[in-house]
C-alpha atoms as one frame of an Amber mdcrd trajectory, in Angstrom:
protein
   0.000   0.000   0.000   1.383   3.332  -1.089  -0.011   6.839  -1.458   0.876
  10.184  -2.959   0.474  12.976  -0.434   0.382  16.757  -0.599   1.799  18.559
   2.456  -0.760  20.996   3.866   1.751  23.716   4.731   2.787  26.026   1.899
   6.113  27.814   1.647   6.283  31.277   3.256   5.537  32.907  -0.128   2.370
  30.810  -0.535   3.849  28.350  -3.028   2.548  24.819  -2.488   5.008  22.263
  -1.171   5.985  19.473  -3.525   4.044  16.225  -3.325   5.561  13.136  -1.738
   5.089  10.254  -4.167   4.823   6.516  -3.493   4.826   6.869   0.291   4.440
   3.525   2.108   1.278   3.313   4.244   1.273   1.609   7.654  -1.120  -1.333
   7.890  -3.088   0.307  10.684  -4.224   2.993   8.225  -6.054   0.641   5.857
  -6.637  -2.668   7.678 -10.051  -1.779   9.115 -11.263  -0.503   5.730 -10.261
  -3.807   4.131 -11.887  -5.884   6.867 -15.135  -3.933   6.583 -15.119  -4.489
   2.803 -14.597  -8.195   3.376 -17.512  -8.533   5.818 -19.956  -6.228   4.045
 -21.559  -8.952   1.860 -22.143 -11.124   4.934 -23.701  -8.265   6.879 -25.821
  -7.356   3.870 -27.128 -10.922   3.743 -27.897 -10.869   7.455 -29.609  -7.481
   7.178 -31.842  -8.762   4.374 -32.956 -11.770   6.399 -36.482 -11.107   7.718
 -36.038 -13.372  10.742 -32.904 -11.595  11.987 -34.047  -7.965  11.709 -30.538
  -6.515  12.020 -29.197  -3.169  10.819 -25.445  -3.761  10.635 -24.909  -1.747
   7.462 -26.597   1.322   8.928 -23.624   1.568  11.272 -20.950   1.122   8.605
 -18.818   4.163   7.797 -20.056   5.952   4.690 -16.492   6.313   3.366 -13.191
   4.545   3.851 -10.870   6.301   6.281  -7.824   5.854   4.008  -8.897   7.531
   0.783  -8.219  10.465  -1.497  -8.624  13.640   0.544  -7.905  12.065   3.929
  -5.596  14.049   6.196  -2.741  11.754   7.191   0.239  11.891   9.491   3.524
  11.015   7.811   6.866  10.640   9.521  10.262  11.001   7.910  12.706   8.266
   8.741  16.254   9.097   9.823  17.909   7.262   6.924  17.357   6.298   3.305
  14.727   3.515   3.286  15.035   2.535  -0.396  16.492  -0.857   0.575  14.021
  -1.490   3.402  11.640  -4.360   2.659   8.970  -3.207   5.116   9.757  -5.919
   7.672  11.606  -5.942  10.984  14.778  -7.113   9.264  17.811  -4.867   9.391
  18.960  -3.294   6.140  21.797  -1.218   4.757  20.769   2.198   3.412  21.324
   2.708  -0.293  22.749   6.229   0.171  23.915   8.551   2.946  20.649  10.529
   2.636  19.265  11.578   6.036  16.007  13.180   7.200  14.647  13.458   3.674
  10.982  13.657   2.658  11.673  10.829   0.199  11.962   8.543   3.215   8.516
   9.175   4.669   5.916   6.680   5.883   2.220   7.352   6.505   1.515   6.206
  10.060  -1.993   7.455  10.754  -5.169   8.798   9.248  -5.813  11.962  11.221
  -9.113  12.849   9.626 -10.673  10.608   7.029 -14.046  12.325   6.895 -13.850
  15.558   4.923 -17.492  16.361   5.653 -16.888  17.766   9.080
């Protein structure tokens, strides 16, 4: 899972900051959305059953939290993460690059609902 993000803060002269492209997304940002998608057909079937009289889908979020327009929190890693495989294994950085926006990871969805 990757995303392109646009920093919210502009430069002092009002110029927009450059986008960060292909930013890895932490599992916690999308896992619930994927699980809800997986269970939705089952809940729909239960909701349509006259003997159960449930309303599961009424309580489902209207939109996914990790989506276009969501406000996210991204952190910049200390070192170049180009050689990192996304696991807990150690790795050797590809370059001496440090504290660079190219080495960012999305760690949280701050506000997924842009309606309020």
